[in-house]
C-alpha positions as CSV (number, residue, x, y, z in Angstrom):
1,M,197.5,-54.6,-77.1
2,E,194.7,-56.1,-75.1
3,F,191.0,-55.9,-75.6
4,M,188.2,-56.2,-72.9
5,T,185.6,-58.7,-74.1
6,G,183.3,-58.8,-71.0
7,V,183.2,-59.8,-67.4
8,R,186.3,-61.9,-66.4
9,K,185.9,-65.2,-64.5
10,T,188.2,-65.1,-61.7
11,E,189.8,-68.1,-60.0
12,P,188.7,-67.3,-56.4
13,L,185.2,-68.7,-55.8
14,E,182.2,-67.0,-54.0
15,L,180.2,-68.5,-51.2
16,S,177.2,-69.3,-53.5
17,E,179.6,-71.5,-55.6
18,L,181.0,-73.3,-52.6
19,L,177.6,-74.2,-51.1
20,G,176.8,-76.7,-53.7
21,D,178.4,-80.1,-54.1
22,D,180.6,-79.4,-57.1
23,Y,183.7,-78.4,-55.1
24,V,183.4,-80.6,-52.0
25,G,186.6,-82.5,-51.5
26,Q,188.5,-80.3,-53.9
27,Q,191.2,-77.7,-53.6
28,V,189.8,-74.2,-54.0
29,K,190.9,-70.6,-53.8
30,V,188.8,-68.0,-51.9
31,N,189.4,-64.4,-50.9
32,G,187.9,-62.3,-48.1
33,A,188.5,-60.3,-45.1
34,I,189.4,-62.0,-41.7
35,H,186.3,-61.6,-39.5
36,T,187.7,-63.3,-36.5
37,I,190.3,-65.9,-35.4
38,R,189.4,-68.3,-32.8
39,H,192.4,-70.2,-31.1
40,M,191.7,-73.8,-30.1
41,G,195.2,-75.1,-29.2
42,E,196.8,-76.8,-32.2
43,V,193.7,-75.9,-34.3
44,A,192.3,-72.6,-35.0
45,F,189.1,-71.4,-36.8
46,V,189.7,-68.5,-39.2
47,V,186.5,-67.0,-40.3
48,L,186.3,-65.1,-43.6
49,R,183.8,-62.3,-44.3
50,K,182.6,-62.1,-47.9
51,R,179.8,-60.2,-49.5
52,E,177.5,-63.1,-49.2
53,G,178.2,-64.1,-45.7
54,L,180.8,-66.0,-43.6
55,L,183.1,-68.8,-44.6
56,Q,184.7,-70.9,-41.8
57,C,188.4,-71.9,-42.4
58,V,190.4,-74.4,-40.3
59,Y,194.0,-73.9,-39.6
60,E,196.0,-77.0,-38.3
61,E,199.7,-76.9,-37.5
62,G,201.6,-78.9,-40.0
63,A,198.8,-79.0,-42.6
64,A,199.3,-75.4,-43.8
65,D,202.4,-73.9,-45.2
66,F,202.2,-70.7,-43.1
67,L,202.1,-69.8,-39.4
68,L,199.0,-68.5,-37.8
69,K,200.6,-65.6,-36.3
70,E,201.0,-64.2,-39.8
71,L,197.2,-63.6,-39.8
72,K,195.4,-60.7,-38.2
73,E,191.7,-59.8,-37.8
74,A,190.7,-57.4,-40.5
75,A,193.4,-58.5,-42.9
76,T,192.4,-59.3,-46.4
77,V,193.5,-62.5,-47.8
78,E,193.4,-65.0,-50.5
79,V,193.5,-68.5,-49.2
80,T,193.7,-72.0,-50.7
81,G,192.4,-75.1,-49.2
82,V,190.3,-78.2,-49.4
83,L,186.5,-77.6,-49.2
84,E,184.7,-80.1,-46.8
85,K,181.1,-80.6,-45.6
86,E,180.6,-79.6,-42.0
87,D,177.1,-79.1,-40.6
88,R,178.2,-77.0,-37.6
89,A,179.9,-74.4,-39.9
90,P,178.0,-71.3,-41.4
91,G,176.4,-72.6,-44.6
92,G,177.4,-76.2,-43.9
93,R,181.0,-75.9,-45.5
94,E,184.4,-75.3,-44.2
95,L,187.8,-74.8,-45.8
96,R,190.9,-76.8,-44.6
97,L,193.6,-74.3,-45.1
98,K,196.8,-75.0,-47.1
99,S,198.3,-71.7,-48.1
100,V,197.5,-67.9,-47.7
101,K,198.3,-64.8,-49.7
102,I,198.3,-61.6,-47.6
103,L,196.5,-58.9,-49.7
104,S,196.6,-56.3,-46.9
105,L,197.3,-56.0,-43.2
106,P,195.3,-53.6,-40.9
107,D,197.4,-50.7,-39.3
108,A,195.5,-50.7,-36.0
109,A,193.3,-53.0,-33.8
110,M,189.6,-53.0,-34.5
111,P,187.8,-50.3,-32.4
112,L,184.5,-52.4,-32.3
113,A,184.1,-56.0,-31.7
114,I,182.4,-56.6,-35.1
115,A,182.8,-60.4,-34.9
116,K,180.2,-60.5,-32.0
117,W,176.5,-61.2,-32.9
118,K,175.4,-57.8,-31.5
119,L,177.4,-54.6,-31.2
120,H,177.1,-53.9,-27.5
121,T,177.9,-50.1,-28.0
122,S,176.1,-46.9,-28.3
123,L,174.4,-45.7,-31.4
124,E,176.8,-42.7,-31.5
125,A,179.7,-45.0,-31.5
126,K,178.2,-47.0,-34.3
127,L,177.5,-44.0,-36.4
128,N,181.0,-42.4,-35.8
129,M,182.8,-45.6,-37.0
130,R,180.1,-46.5,-39.6
131,S,182.3,-48.2,-42.1
132,V,183.7,-50.4,-39.4
133,S,180.3,-51.1,-37.5
134,L,178.6,-52.3,-40.7
135,R,181.2,-55.0,-41.1
136,N,179.2,-56.7,-38.3
137,V,177.1,-59.3,-40.1
138,R,173.9,-58.4,-38.2
139,E,174.3,-54.7,-38.8
140,R,174.9,-54.9,-42.5
141,A,171.9,-57.3,-42.9
142,K,169.7,-54.3,-42.4
143,F,171.0,-52.7,-45.4
144,K,170.6,-55.8,-47.5
145,L,166.9,-55.8,-46.6
146,Q,166.9,-52.1,-47.5
147,E,168.3,-53.1,-50.9
148,G,165.5,-55.6,-51.4
149,L,162.9,-52.9,-50.8
150,V,164.4,-50.6,-53.3
151,R,164.9,-53.4,-55.8
152,G,161.2,-54.4,-55.2
153,F,160.1,-50.9,-55.9
154,R,162.0,-50.6,-59.1
155,D,161.1,-54.1,-60.4
156,F,157.4,-53.8,-59.5
157,L,157.0,-50.3,-61.0
158,Y,158.9,-51.3,-64.3
159,A,156.5,-54.2,-64.7
160,Q,153.6,-51.7,-64.2
161,G,154.8,-49.5,-67.1
162,F,156.6,-46.7,-65.1
163,T,159.6,-44.9,-66.4
164,E,162.4,-44.1,-64.0
165,I,163.4,-40.5,-63.8
166,H,166.2,-38.4,-62.1
167,T,165.2,-34.9,-61.2
168,P,167.5,-32.1,-59.8
169,K,167.9,-31.5,-56.2
170,I,168.9,-27.9,-56.5
171,G,166.1,-25.6,-57.5
172,A,164.8,-22.1,-57.4
173,K,161.6,-22.9,-55.6
174,S,160.5,-25.7,-53.3
175,A,157.5,-28.0,-54.1
176,E,156.3,-27.9,-50.6
177,G,156.8,-24.2,-49.6
178,G,157.2,-23.3,-46.0
179,S,160.3,-22.4,-43.9
180,N,161.9,-25.8,-43.7
181,L,164.3,-25.3,-46.5
182,F,168.0,-25.5,-46.9
183,R,168.8,-22.3,-48.7
184,L,172.2,-22.0,-50.6
185,D,173.9,-19.5,-52.8
186,Y,173.9,-20.8,-56.4
187,F,176.5,-18.5,-58.4
188,H,175.1,-15.4,-56.6
189,R,171.5,-16.5,-57.0
190,P,169.3,-17.8,-54.2
191,A,168.4,-21.5,-54.4
192,V,167.1,-24.3,-52.3
193,L,167.6,-28.0,-51.9
194,Q,164.5,-29.8,-53.0
195,Q,162.1,-31.2,-50.3
196,S,160.9,-33.7,-52.9
197,P,160.7,-34.3,-56.6
198,Q,157.1,-33.4,-56.6
199,L,156.8,-30.7,-59.2
200,Y,159.0,-32.5,-61.7
201,K,157.1,-35.8,-61.1
202,Q,154.0,-34.1,-62.0
203,M,155.5,-32.4,-65.2
204,M,156.8,-35.7,-66.4
205,V,153.4,-37.4,-66.0
206,G,152.4,-35.3,-69.1
207,V,155.3,-37.0,-70.9
208,F,155.6,-40.6,-69.7
209,D,152.1,-41.0,-67.9
210,R,153.8,-43.0,-65.1
211,V,157.1,-42.2,-63.6
212,F,159.1,-43.0,-60.4
213,E,162.4,-42.0,-58.8
214,T,164.4,-43.2,-55.8
215,A,166.5,-40.2,-54.6
216,P,167.5,-38.1,-51.5
217,V,165.2,-35.3,-50.3
218,F,166.1,-32.6,-47.9
219,R,164.0,-31.1,-44.9
220,A,165.4,-28.4,-42.8
221,E,163.3,-29.3,-39.9
222,K,164.7,-28.6,-36.4
223,H,163.5,-31.9,-35.1
224,N,165.7,-34.1,-32.9
225,T,163.6,-37.3,-32.7
226,K,163.9,-40.9,-33.3
227,R,161.8,-40.7,-36.5
228,H,163.2,-37.5,-38.2
229,L,166.2,-37.1,-40.6
230,N,167.3,-33.9,-42.6
231,E,168.2,-35.9,-45.5
232,Y,166.4,-39.3,-46.4
233,T,165.8,-41.5,-49.4
234,S,162.3,-41.2,-50.8
235,L,160.7,-43.8,-53.0
236,D,158.4,-41.5,-55.2
237,L,156.0,-42.4,-57.9
238,E,153.4,-40.4,-59.9
239,M,150.8,-41.8,-62.4
240,G,148.3,-40.4,-64.8
241,Y,144.9,-41.2,-65.8
242,I,143.7,-42.2,-62.6
243,E,140.1,-42.6,-61.6
244,G,140.7,-41.5,-58.0
245,F,143.3,-41.5,-55.3
246,E,142.4,-45.0,-54.4
247,D,144.4,-46.0,-57.6
248,I,147.5,-44.8,-55.8
249,M,146.8,-46.6,-52.7
250,A,146.1,-49.8,-54.6
251,M,149.5,-49.3,-56.5
252,E,151.3,-48.9,-53.2
253,T,149.5,-52.0,-51.9
254,G,150.7,-54.0,-54.9
255,F,154.4,-52.8,-54.4
256,L,154.3,-53.9,-50.7
257,Q,153.0,-57.3,-51.8
258,Y,155.7,-57.7,-54.4
259,A,158.5,-56.4,-52.2
260,M,157.6,-58.7,-49.2
261,D,157.4,-61.7,-51.6
262,L,160.8,-60.7,-52.9
263,L,162.3,-60.5,-49.4
264,K,160.9,-63.9,-48.5
265,R,162.5,-65.4,-51.8
266,E,165.9,-63.9,-51.9
267,Y,166.6,-62.3,-48.5
268,A,165.6,-65.1,-46.3
269,K,169.0,-65.1,-44.6
270,E,168.7,-61.4,-43.6
271,L,165.2,-62.0,-42.5
272,Q,166.2,-64.7,-40.2
273,I,169.2,-62.7,-38.9
274,W,166.7,-60.0,-37.6
275,K,163.9,-62.5,-36.8
276,V,161.6,-60.4,-39.2
277,T,157.9,-61.3,-39.2
278,I,156.8,-60.3,-42.7
279,P,153.8,-57.8,-42.4
280,K,150.4,-58.6,-43.8
281,T,149.8,-57.0,-47.1
282,D,146.9,-59.0,-48.7
283,R,144.2,-56.5,-47.3
284,I,145.1,-53.0,-46.1
285,P,142.2,-51.1,-44.4
286,A,141.6,-47.5,-45.3
287,V,140.0,-45.0,-42.8
288,R,139.1,-41.3,-43.0
289,F,141.3,-39.0,-41.0
290,D,138.5,-37.7,-38.9
291,R,137.1,-41.1,-38.3
292,A,140.5,-42.4,-37.3
293,K,140.8,-39.8,-34.6
294,E,137.2,-40.6,-33.4
295,L,138.1,-44.4,-33.2
296,V,141.1,-44.1,-31.1
297,S,139.5,-41.4,-28.9
298,E,136.7,-43.6,-28.1
299,K,138.7,-46.9,-27.4
300,Y,141.6,-45.4,-25.6
301,S,139.9,-42.5,-23.9
302,R,142.2,-40.0,-25.5
303,R,141.0,-36.5,-25.9
304,I,141.2,-35.1,-29.5
305,R,143.5,-32.0,-29.0
306,N,144.1,-31.0,-32.7
307,P,141.4,-31.8,-35.2
308,F,143.6,-30.9,-38.1
309,D,146.6,-33.0,-37.5
310,L,147.8,-36.4,-36.3
311,E,150.1,-36.3,-33.3
312,P,152.7,-39.1,-33.1
313,E,150.9,-40.7,-30.2
314,E,147.6,-40.8,-32.3
315,E,149.5,-42.4,-35.0
316,L,150.7,-45.2,-32.7
317,L,147.1,-45.7,-31.3
318,I,145.7,-45.9,-34.9
319,G,148.3,-48.6,-35.7
320,R,147.4,-50.3,-32.4
321,Y,143.6,-50.1,-33.1
322,F,143.8,-51.6,-36.5
323,K,146.1,-54.4,-35.3
324,E,143.8,-55.3,-32.5
325,E,140.7,-55.0,-34.5
326,Y,141.7,-56.3,-37.9
327,D,145.2,-57.8,-37.4
328,A,146.5,-55.2,-39.8
329,D,150.1,-54.2,-39.9
330,F,149.5,-51.2,-42.2
331,V,146.5,-48.7,-42.4
332,F,145.7,-45.9,-45.0
333,V,144.4,-42.8,-43.3
334,T,142.7,-40.8,-46.0
335,H,141.1,-37.3,-46.5
336,Y,143.7,-35.1,-44.6
337,P,142.7,-31.6,-43.9
338,S,143.4,-29.2,-46.8
339,K,145.3,-26.8,-44.5
340,K,147.9,-29.6,-43.7
341,R,148.5,-30.5,-47.4
342,P,150.5,-28.5,-50.1
343,F,148.8,-26.3,-52.7
344,Y,148.8,-29.0,-55.4
345,A,146.6,-31.5,-53.4
346,M,143.2,-32.0,-54.8
347,D,140.4,-30.8,-52.4
348,D,137.5,-33.3,-51.8
349,P,134.7,-31.9,-54.1
350,E,132.2,-32.9,-51.3
351,D,134.0,-31.1,-48.6
352,S,136.8,-28.7,-49.5
353,R,138.1,-28.7,-45.9
354,Y,139.6,-32.1,-46.7
355,T,141.7,-33.4,-49.5
356,L,141.8,-36.6,-51.7
357,S,145.0,-37.7,-50.0
358,F,146.5,-40.3,-47.5
359,D,149.1,-41.4,-45.3
360,L,150.2,-45.0,-44.9
361,L,151.0,-45.9,-41.3
362,Y,153.0,-49.0,-40.6
363,H,152.9,-50.2,-37.0
364,G,151.8,-46.7,-36.0
365,L,154.4,-44.8,-37.9
366,E,153.8,-42.7,-41.0
367,I,156.0,-44.0,-43.8
368,T,154.0,-42.6,-46.9
369,T,152.3,-39.5,-47.9
370,G,150.3,-39.4,-51.3
371,G,147.1,-38.5,-52.9
372,Q,145.4,-37.0,-56.0
373,R,146.9,-33.7,-57.5
374,I,145.1,-30.8,-58.9
375,H,145.4,-31.2,-62.8
376,D,143.3,-28.2,-64.0
377,Y,145.3,-25.0,-64.8
378,Q,142.8,-22.6,-63.4
379,M,142.1,-24.6,-60.3
380,L,145.8,-24.5,-59.5
381,K,146.1,-20.8,-59.9
382,E,143.1,-20.3,-57.7
383,K,144.5,-22.4,-55.0
384,L,147.8,-20.6,-55.1
385,E,146.0,-17.2,-54.7
386,K,143.9,-18.5,-52.0
387,R,146.9,-19.4,-50.0
388,G,148.6,-16.1,-50.7
389,M,151.4,-17.7,-52.7
390,T,153.1,-16.1,-55.8
391,E,153.8,-17.8,-59.1
392,E,157.3,-16.9,-59.1
393,G,159.6,-19.9,-59.7
394,L,156.5,-21.9,-60.7
395,E,156.1,-20.6,-64.1
396,Q,157.2,-23.7,-66.0
397,Y,155.3,-25.9,-63.6
398,L,152.1,-24.0,-64.3
399,D,152.8,-23.9,-68.1
400,T,152.7,-27.8,-68.0
401,F,149.1,-27.6,-66.8
402,R,148.2,-24.8,-69.1
403,Y,148.9,-27.0,-72.0
404,G,146.8,-29.9,-70.6
405,M,147.4,-32.6,-68.0
406,P,145.4,-35.9,-67.2
407,P,144.0,-36.6,-63.7
408,H,147.0,-37.9,-61.7
409,G,148.3,-38.6,-58.3
410,G,151.3,-40.1,-56.6
411,L,153.2,-40.8,-53.3
412,G,156.5,-40.6,-51.4
413,I,157.7,-43.4,-49.2
414,G,160.4,-42.9,-46.6
415,L,162.8,-45.7,-47.1
416,E,164.6,-45.5,-43.9
417,R,161.4,-45.5,-41.9
418,L,160.0,-48.4,-43.9
419,T,163.3,-50.4,-43.2
420,M,163.2,-49.4,-39.4
421,Q,159.7,-50.7,-39.0
422,L,160.5,-53.9,-40.9
423,V,163.4,-54.8,-38.7
424,G,161.9,-53.5,-35.5
425,E,164.6,-50.7,-34.7
426,D,163.3,-47.7,-32.8
427,N,165.5,-45.1,-34.2
428,V,165.6,-44.2,-37.9
429,R,169.3,-43.5,-37.7
430,E,169.8,-47.2,-37.2
431,T,168.5,-47.8,-40.7
432,T,170.3,-44.9,-42.4
433,L,173.7,-45.5,-43.9
434,Y,175.2,-42.1,-43.0
435,P,172.4,-40.1,-41.1
436,R,172.2,-36.4,-41.5
437,D,170.4,-34.6,-38.4
438,L,170.7,-31.5,-36.4
439,S,174.1,-32.4,-35.1
440,R,175.6,-34.8,-37.6
441,L,177.5,-33.9,-40.8
442,E,180.1,-36.5,-40.6
443,P,181.1,-39.1,-41.5
């Protein structure tokens, strides 16, 4: 009988272990996938791909007990050799090969040249063969940076006293309302895929005071643009006992500062791969919605066509304006019109045409929507009635407020959009692991 007593230490070493001086000059064992083989006559470079990066191995005829032709690109192997310092190799280390154990061999040639620095192929080809295209070091680096953003969100909010929750994605009623819902049959009952965890987040403020979630949300929008997805990951938070919606903006600013510092500390390699310039987060300006429209109209001679919404071109110009005038990468646009916000948004007591809400723009693209919520039971009922909405499906949500709730607010951050702007891509599908849009359900 065998008992498990914890994580086992395996003999093959990881890159982080090889980069120190402990194993230089010693024989070591390493496993990985063959990223590429470069023939140089009697010598060949066999580059292994591991989770932490690339390791250069050197094959010399007569020095190894196997033939080079036994190796194929994309094979997974376990190799043994002597570790040496080599400044020209990735990480400054290379392995002089002695022996190899083949773990698996590919059944076909690679459909994409993943060993090249850039994948010179179409976005469609990359998405159609996603599990292959992401073996490219540069492509997968985007998703390591995305990992850092999610990690920063979690770590920062835990430190701020938030509780992580997990809410259902199938429901009887949507938080946002409207027609952009994916409807489904749920055991002969109508149901929808949730557009956000909004209602559950608010209900849980009455339990934990501060909550957050990282999870998919669904929008049945018939958009086919470079900035829209029908399923994306939202970084959501909701916090109680706020003094105003400015507390929410301050919390997001704190998250961005923490996340960018984390990327600089622990994701420097990926930042270098994408030549990322870390955005400024020390001071983020905030401007009223109506004033923002006026500013860009005046500076860029653009007529205001819709006083109640921001067009994509206006968002770009707002981002441009604040970059030119204040060297700001982010800008909060506050006090959105009430007609463009959901029923639970708190109206501005000084002018009910506007709400105590905001969007955060990053280089001219909206990545966050947030604001203060209505916490008074009667006020919520009046807002529903004013909008011609029924209480059907909202009974438990409304009961939460009937039994008392603190002033609260929150936000949702589009993870893929945030990543897209960070690395400088121009299509959100580039920073989505498996995009779902109007035409794509696979892979």
